[in-house]
Structure formats: C-alpha cells, structure tokens
C-alpha positions as CSV (number, residue, x, y, z in Angstrom):
1,M,0.0,0.0,0.0
2,Q,2.8,2.3,1.0
3,G,4.6,1.5,-2.3
4,E,1.5,2.3,-4.4
5,L,1.2,5.6,-2.6
6,L,4.8,6.5,-3.3
7,A,4.3,5.5,-6.9
8,A,1.2,7.8,-7.2
9,I,3.1,10.7,-5.6
10,A,6.0,10.2,-8.0
11,G,3.7,10.2,-11.0
12,L,1.9,13.3,-9.8
13,V,5.3,15.1,-9.3
14,G,6.3,14.0,-12.8
15,L,3.1,15.3,-14.3
16,V,3.5,18.7,-12.5
17,T,7.1,18.9,-13.6
18,G,6.2,18.2,-17.2
19,V,3.4,20.8,-17.2
20,A,5.7,23.3,-15.6
21,A,8.4,22.7,-18.2
22,G,5.8,23.0,-21.0
23,L,4.6,26.3,-19.6
24,A,8.1,27.6,-19.2
25,F,8.9,26.7,-22.8
26,R,5.8,28.4,-24.1
27,I,6.5,31.5,-22.0
28,S,10.1,31.6,-23.3
29,E,8.9,31.3,-26.9
30,A,6.3,34.0,-26.4
31,G,9.0,36.3,-24.9
32,R,11.2,35.6,-27.8
33,S,8.4,36.3,-30.3
34,R,7.8,39.7,-28.6
35,T,11.5,40.6,-29.0
36,P,11.7,42.5,-32.4
37,T,14.2,41.3,-35.0
38,P,16.3,43.9,-36.6
39,A,14.6,45.3,-39.7
40,P,16.2,46.8,-42.8
41,Q,17.1,50.5,-42.5
42,S,14.1,52.3,-44.0
43,E,15.1,55.9,-43.5
44,L,18.1,58.0,-44.5
45,P,20.4,59.2,-41.8
46,S,20.0,62.8,-40.8
47,G,21.4,65.2,-43.4
48,I,21.9,62.6,-46.2
49,A,18.8,63.6,-48.1
50,E,19.9,67.3,-48.2
51,V,23.4,66.3,-49.5
52,L,22.0,64.1,-52.2
53,S,19.6,66.8,-53.4
54,A,22.6,69.1,-54.0
55,L,24.6,66.5,-56.0
56,P,24.7,67.0,-59.8
57,S,25.2,63.3,-60.4
58,S,22.5,60.6,-60.6
59,A,22.2,59.4,-57.0
60,V,20.6,56.2,-55.6
61,V,20.5,54.9,-52.0
62,L,19.8,51.2,-51.4
63,D,18.8,49.7,-48.1
64,S,20.1,46.3,-46.8
65,A,17.4,44.5,-48.9
66,D,18.5,46.2,-52.1
67,R,15.4,48.4,-52.2
68,V,15.7,52.0,-53.4
69,L,15.2,54.4,-50.5
70,R,16.1,57.5,-52.5
71,A,16.7,58.2,-56.2
72,S,17.3,61.4,-57.9
73,S,15.2,62.4,-60.9
74,A,18.2,62.0,-63.2
75,A,18.6,58.4,-62.1
76,R,15.0,57.7,-63.0
77,A,15.2,59.7,-66.3
78,F,18.2,57.7,-67.4
79,G,16.5,54.4,-66.6
80,I,18.8,53.4,-63.8
81,V,15.9,53.1,-61.3
82,R,12.4,52.0,-61.9
83,G,10.0,52.1,-58.9
84,E,11.9,50.8,-56.0
85,E,14.4,48.7,-58.0
86,L,17.9,49.4,-59.3
87,V,17.5,47.8,-62.7
88,I,21.2,47.8,-63.8
89,G,22.4,44.4,-62.9
90,D,26.1,45.3,-62.8
91,L,25.4,48.2,-60.4
92,L,23.3,46.0,-58.1
93,A,26.1,43.4,-58.0
94,L,28.6,46.1,-57.2
95,A,26.4,47.5,-54.4
96,R,26.2,44.1,-52.8
97,H,30.0,43.7,-52.8
98,V,30.4,47.2,-51.2
99,R,27.8,46.4,-48.5
100,R,29.6,43.1,-47.8
101,D,33.2,44.3,-47.4
102,G,32.7,48.1,-47.0
103,V,35.2,48.9,-49.7
104,I,34.4,51.9,-52.0
105,R,34.4,50.9,-55.7
106,E,34.5,52.8,-59.0
107,T,33.7,51.7,-62.5
108,E,32.3,52.8,-65.9
109,I,29.1,51.5,-67.5
110,E,27.1,52.0,-70.6
111,V,23.3,52.3,-70.1
112,A,20.8,52.1,-72.9
113,V,18.5,55.1,-72.6
114,R,15.4,56.6,-74.0
115,K,14.1,55.9,-77.5
116,F,15.1,59.3,-78.7
117,G,18.7,60.6,-78.4
118,P,21.9,58.6,-78.3
119,D,21.8,54.8,-78.2
120,S,23.5,54.7,-74.8
121,T,24.9,56.9,-72.2
122,S,28.3,56.5,-70.5
123,F,28.5,56.8,-66.7
124,A,31.3,57.1,-64.3
125,V,30.1,55.2,-61.2
126,R,31.2,55.4,-57.6
127,V,29.6,53.1,-55.0
128,A,30.2,53.6,-51.3
129,P,28.7,52.4,-47.9
130,L,26.8,54.8,-45.7
131,G,28.4,54.2,-42.3
132,G,27.4,50.9,-40.7
133,T,23.7,51.1,-41.5
134,G,23.7,48.6,-44.4
135,L,22.8,51.5,-46.7
136,V,24.8,51.9,-50.0
137,L,25.1,55.0,-52.1
138,V,25.4,54.8,-55.8
139,L,26.6,57.9,-57.8
140,A,26.5,57.9,-61.6
141,E,27.9,60.8,-63.5
142,D,26.9,61.2,-67.2
143,Q,30.1,61.3,-69.3
144,T,28.5,61.5,-72.7
145,E,29.1,65.2,-73.2
146,R,32.6,65.1,-71.9
147,R,33.5,62.2,-74.2
148,R,31.9,64.1,-77.1
149,V,34.0,67.2,-76.3
150,E,37.1,65.1,-76.1
151,A,36.4,63.5,-79.5
152,V,35.8,67.0,-81.0
153,R,39.1,68.2,-79.5
154,R,41.0,65.2,-80.9
155,D,39.5,65.7,-84.3
156,F,40.3,69.4,-84.2
157,V,43.9,68.8,-83.3
158,A,44.2,66.2,-86.1
159,N,42.5,68.4,-88.6
160,I,44.5,71.5,-87.8
161,S,47.7,69.6,-87.9
162,H,46.9,68.3,-91.3
163,E,45.8,71.7,-92.6
164,L,49.0,73.3,-91.4
165,K,51.3,70.5,-92.4
166,T,50.1,70.5,-96.1
167,P,51.1,74.1,-97.0
168,V,54.2,73.9,-94.9
169,G,55.3,70.8,-96.6
170,A,54.5,72.2,-100.0
171,L,56.5,75.3,-99.2
172,S,59.5,73.2,-98.1
173,L,59.4,71.2,-101.3
174,L,58.9,74.2,-103.5
175,A,61.9,75.9,-101.9
176,E,64.1,72.9,-102.6
177,T,62.8,72.9,-106.2
178,V,63.6,76.6,-106.6
179,A,67.1,76.0,-105.3
180,D,67.7,73.2,-107.9
181,A,66.3,75.4,-110.7
182,S,68.3,78.5,-109.9
183,D,69.7,78.5,-113.5
184,D,66.2,78.5,-115.0
185,P,64.5,81.9,-114.5
186,E,61.2,80.7,-115.9
187,A,61.0,77.7,-113.5
188,V,62.0,80.0,-110.6
189,R,59.1,82.4,-111.4
190,R,56.7,79.5,-111.7
191,F,57.6,77.9,-108.4
192,T,57.8,81.1,-106.5
193,G,54.3,81.8,-107.7
194,R,53.2,78.5,-106.2
195,M,55.0,79.3,-103.0
196,Q,53.1,82.6,-102.7
197,Q,49.8,80.6,-103.2
198,E,50.8,78.2,-100.4
199,A,51.8,81.0,-98.1
200,A,48.5,82.7,-98.7
201,R,46.7,79.5,-97.9
202,L,48.6,79.1,-94.7
203,T,47.8,82.7,-93.8
204,S,44.1,82.1,-94.5
205,V,44.1,79.1,-92.2
206,I,45.8,80.9,-89.4
207,Q,43.5,84.0,-89.8
208,D,40.4,81.8,-89.7
209,L,41.7,80.0,-86.6
210,I,42.2,83.4,-84.9
211,T,38.7,84.5,-85.9
212,L,37.1,81.3,-84.7
213,S,39.0,81.3,-81.4
214,R,37.9,84.9,-80.8
215,I,34.2,84.2,-81.2
216,Q,33.8,80.6,-80.2
217,G,32.3,80.3,-76.7
218,A,32.0,84.1,-76.3
219,E,29.0,85.5,-74.5
220,P,26.4,87.4,-76.6
221,M,27.3,91.1,-76.9
222,A,26.1,93.2,-73.9
223,E,26.3,96.5,-75.8
224,P,26.1,95.9,-79.6
225,D,26.2,98.7,-82.2
226,E,23.6,99.6,-84.7
227,I,24.7,98.1,-88.0
228,E,23.4,98.9,-91.5
229,I,23.0,95.8,-93.5
230,E,23.6,97.7,-96.8
231,T,27.1,98.5,-95.6
232,V,27.8,94.9,-94.5
233,V,26.7,93.5,-97.9
234,E,28.6,96.0,-99.9
235,E,31.9,95.2,-98.1
236,A,31.3,91.5,-98.5
237,L,30.6,91.8,-102.2
238,D,33.6,94.1,-102.8
239,A,35.9,91.5,-101.2
240,V,35.0,88.8,-103.7
241,R,34.3,90.9,-106.8
242,M,37.6,90.1,-108.4
243,A,37.1,86.3,-108.0
244,A,33.6,86.7,-109.3
245,D,34.7,88.7,-112.3
246,S,37.3,86.1,-113.2
247,K,34.5,83.6,-113.6
248,E,32.0,86.1,-115.1
249,I,29.7,85.6,-112.2
250,E,27.1,88.3,-111.6
251,L,26.8,89.7,-108.1
252,I,23.4,91.1,-107.2
253,A,22.1,92.7,-103.9
254,S,18.5,93.6,-103.2
255,G,16.4,94.8,-100.2
256,T,19.3,96.1,-98.2
257,E,18.2,99.7,-97.9
258,G,17.0,100.8,-94.5
259,M,17.7,97.4,-92.8
260,V,19.4,97.6,-89.5
261,V,20.5,95.0,-86.9
262,M,22.4,95.2,-83.6
263,G,25.9,93.7,-83.5
264,D,29.5,93.8,-84.5
265,E,30.0,95.1,-88.0
266,G,33.4,93.5,-88.5
267,L,32.1,90.0,-87.5
268,L,29.0,90.4,-89.7
269,V,31.1,91.4,-92.7
270,T,33.3,88.3,-92.1
271,A,30.2,86.0,-92.0
272,M,28.8,87.6,-95.2
273,R,32.1,87.5,-97.0
274,N,32.5,83.8,-96.2
275,L,29.0,83.0,-97.5
276,V,29.5,85.0,-100.7
277,A,33.0,83.6,-101.3
278,N,31.7,80.1,-101.0
279,A,28.9,80.8,-103.4
280,V,31.4,82.2,-106.0
281,A,33.9,79.3,-105.4
282,Y,31.3,76.6,-105.9
283,S,29.4,78.2,-108.8
284,P,30.2,77.5,-112.5
285,E,31.2,80.4,-114.8
286,R,28.6,82.9,-116.1
287,T,26.1,82.3,-113.3
288,R,24.6,84.5,-110.7
289,V,25.1,85.0,-106.9
290,S,22.5,87.1,-105.2
291,V,22.2,88.6,-101.7
292,S,18.6,89.4,-100.7
293,V,17.4,90.9,-97.4
294,G,13.9,90.6,-96.0
295,S,12.3,90.9,-92.5
296,T,9.7,89.5,-90.3
297,D,8.2,90.9,-87.1
298,T,11.2,89.6,-85.1
299,T,14.1,89.0,-87.5
300,V,16.1,90.5,-90.4
301,D,16.8,87.7,-92.9
302,I,19.9,87.9,-95.2
303,S,20.0,85.2,-97.9
304,V,22.9,84.3,-100.2
305,A,21.8,82.2,-103.1
306,D,23.9,80.7,-105.9
307,Q,23.4,78.5,-109.0
308,G,26.2,76.2,-108.1
309,I,26.7,72.5,-107.7
310,G,24.6,72.2,-104.6
311,I,25.2,70.1,-101.5
312,P,24.2,66.4,-101.0
313,Q,21.4,65.9,-98.6
314,Q,23.5,63.6,-96.3
315,D,26.1,66.4,-95.9
316,L,23.7,69.3,-95.0
317,E,23.8,68.5,-91.2
318,R,27.6,68.6,-91.1
319,I,28.7,71.5,-93.3
320,F,28.9,73.8,-90.3
321,E,31.5,71.6,-88.6
322,R,35.1,72.8,-88.5
323,F,37.2,71.5,-91.4
324,Y,34.3,69.5,-92.8
325,R,34.3,69.5,-96.6
326,V,31.8,68.0,-99.0
327,D,34.4,67.8,-101.7
328,A,37.9,68.0,-100.1
329,A,39.8,68.0,-103.4
330,R,37.7,70.9,-104.8
331,S,37.9,72.8,-101.5
332,R,41.7,72.8,-101.5
333,A,41.7,73.7,-105.2
334,T,39.6,76.8,-104.5
335,G,41.7,77.7,-101.4
336,G,39.1,76.8,-98.8
337,T,40.2,76.2,-95.2
338,G,37.2,74.2,-94.1
339,L,36.5,76.8,-91.4
340,G,34.4,79.4,-93.2
341,L,30.9,78.0,-92.4
342,A,31.9,77.2,-88.8
343,I,32.9,80.8,-88.4
344,V,29.5,81.9,-90.0
345,K,27.6,79.7,-87.5
346,H,29.5,81.0,-84.4
347,I,29.2,84.7,-85.5
348,T,25.4,84.2,-86.0
349,T,25.1,82.6,-82.6
350,H,27.1,85.4,-81.1
351,H,24.5,87.8,-82.5
352,R,21.6,85.7,-81.0
353,G,20.6,84.5,-84.4
354,E,20.6,81.4,-86.5
355,V,21.9,80.2,-89.9
356,T,19.9,77.8,-92.1
357,V,20.6,76.3,-95.5
358,W,18.6,75.0,-98.4
359,S,20.4,73.1,-101.2
360,K,19.8,70.6,-103.9
361,E,22.5,69.0,-106.0
362,G,22.7,70.6,-109.4
363,S,20.3,73.5,-108.4
364,G,22.5,75.6,-106.1
365,S,22.3,76.5,-102.4
366,T,20.8,79.3,-100.3
367,F,22.2,80.2,-96.9
368,T,20.1,82.5,-94.7
369,L,21.2,84.4,-91.7
370,R,18.3,85.3,-89.3
371,L,19.3,88.1,-86.9
372,P,17.0,89.7,-84.3
373,R,15.5,93.1,-85.2
374,P,16.4,96.0,-83.0
375,E,12.7,96.7,-82.5
376,T,12.3,93.4,-80.7
377,R,14.6,94.5,-78.0
378,E,12.8,97.9,-77.7
379,R,9.5,96.2,-77.4
380,R,10.8,93.9,-74.7
381,R,12.2,96.8,-72.7
382,S,8.8,98.6,-73.1
383,A,7.0,95.5,-71.9
384,E,9.3,95.2,-68.9
385,R,8.7,98.8,-68.0
386,T,5.0,98.4,-68.3
387,Y,5.0,95.3,-66.1
388,R,7.1,97.1,-63.4
389,E,4.9,100.1,-63.4
390,A,1.6,98.2,-63.3
391,P,-0.1,97.8,-59.9
392,Q,0.6,94.5,-58.3
C-alpha cells in the first residue's frame, strides 16, 4: 500500500514537472516572439537627403534588402531606377559587394537610354557604404558630353595639324625645287608663284583660326552697335568681286536699304564674306550669286543664293563643322580652309541669331542668316517697364 502511494506521488510530481516545463517553454517562446528582430534600415540618416539633393550626379541609396530608399530624378530619367528597384544588374552586384566588405568601388558603365537621343549613355560610377547602417550610395555621372568634347578636341587637333602640315610641306618642297632650278628663271618664277599661293593659304588658315577662337564660346554682346545691312553686304561683295569677275559671275544685292541690326560690323562682314566667297567658289562660270534681305516681325533675314553644284542631302547637317568638306579636293583647289561655315555659325550665334541652308544637287544653295531686329529688344524693354509700373 505504501509502495503504491509512493508511486502515485512520484507520478503526480512528474506530471506537474512536465506541465511546468511546457509552460516555461511556451512563456520563453512567447517572450522571444515579442523581441523585435532587426529590420532593414528604412530611413536615411540625418542630413543625407539634403546632401543628395545638392549633387549634380544621378544618386541612388539602397537599403540592406536592395530596395531603393532615395533616387534622384536624373537616375529615373536615365532608366537606372524603376519604382523601388535598381535595374542595372552590374550596379546591383557592385552595391552588394560594397555592402559586404565596406570597400568603395568605382567603374564605368554604358546604359541604354530613351528611345530618342543617343543609343547609350556612358556613366562614371562610384559606390560607397553609408556608415554601418547597411545602406549603400550609388553615384553615376553622365560622361557622354565630356566624351563628345574630347572627341571633338582630338578631331580638331588632327585636322588643324593636317591643314598646317600640307602648305608647310608644300613650301619646303617648292623651296628645294627653286634652289635646284636656280639657273632656269622661268622655272623659278613659276615655283615662287606656287610658294606665294601656299603662303597665302597658310595665312588664311591661321587667320580663320584666330577669328574662330575669338568668337567661339564668347557670350552674346552686352552692348552691340547699330549696323546697317547695306554696308555689310557692300563690303562682302567688294571683297569677292575680283574672284567673281574672273568667272564672269554676276553679283546682285536687293532689299538692303534701311535694314538695321544690332551687333559687331566686322564680324557680320566676315560672315557675309565667307558665304558669298563660298557661293562664288562653288558656282560655274557665267552664273549669278544674289544677296537678298527681308524681314519679319522679329528678324532680319539675309540670304545668299547661288546657282552652283549644290550640297548632297547627307552632308547638310555637317557642313557647319570645323574642317568638314563636302568635296575635299575641290575645297583645296579653291583655297578653302574648311573653317568658313563654322565661323559663320559662331558669328550668327554670337548675335543671338541662326543660320539655315537649303540646297539641292545641281540646283544651287541658299544660306540664310536670321538676326533679331532692334525693334524686338525695344518692345521687350517697353513691356518690362509696363510690367514694373503696373499695380501688383
């Protein structure tokens, strides 16, 4: 009997112990479930947002789960970010490496962009951790324009080197030839004439470079002078009259009387002279080159039309580039430097105007300078005075 009682007591103790252990386990689990697990950082540290808004680069901040916390408008416009995702796989992989080891990394990537514009955009990328928060900062700087400028600079150096090397080489060769032909007066006269031509060509290239460097990148004139178009056209025509007469090309001017623009007379004469000289150089004999002037409410339009060989359609967009020639052989034969139309474009831009061209092969070309009328500026000033004086 006593043994059975002890057995019952032992069983009861075991049951109580088991229940107590179960309750303790459940209480422990409930306590653990109430302890919050660390969540990914969902807010930017203080001051970071202000810094990002001041950066010119495309900026993206990723949290520890690779979600986008902050993205600049440029990053979205270039297609680097969509919604809350960084869609460039290489950048995402780079961000994960940086988050894992905390080492700042830099690279360059090409990103396919919008339907319109260039096929891709080049970015210089820098990826860095933001403290120990698990956040990663991605900065992407658009390098497309810088690369374009570098390419233009390389082309310019190559072209100018070629343009200067050709006449200098010709002068050197002609000088040697003259020395060898010292006993032949006729040959000496012929070769010295060629030397004079090459020297004149070299002078033209240098003068055009000086003109282009003076006006390229210059700000629009703050205090332009009042210029009579009639004077500008007359000076330009006088400068090319001898060349026109040698080819029996008729020079005609119309509509110039009373037309006035604001600007620099010397620069406008240079632009007109270049246009008329091109028209004469690329026109056949016994044709006509005409300069006509008209106006609209806002512009004075000066057109130079010829009956020459015309320009192929595929070349029209490039003819204002420095050293670009539609027919390089003929340009050199006529003494062209390849800078004339580039100078025209920059002078026109310097005067807050624009230059356009119409051309058809075999039918000639028409170049038009559109310059703002002085009345436009006066009306603007009058409107500004009226606005300032009006009751607010």
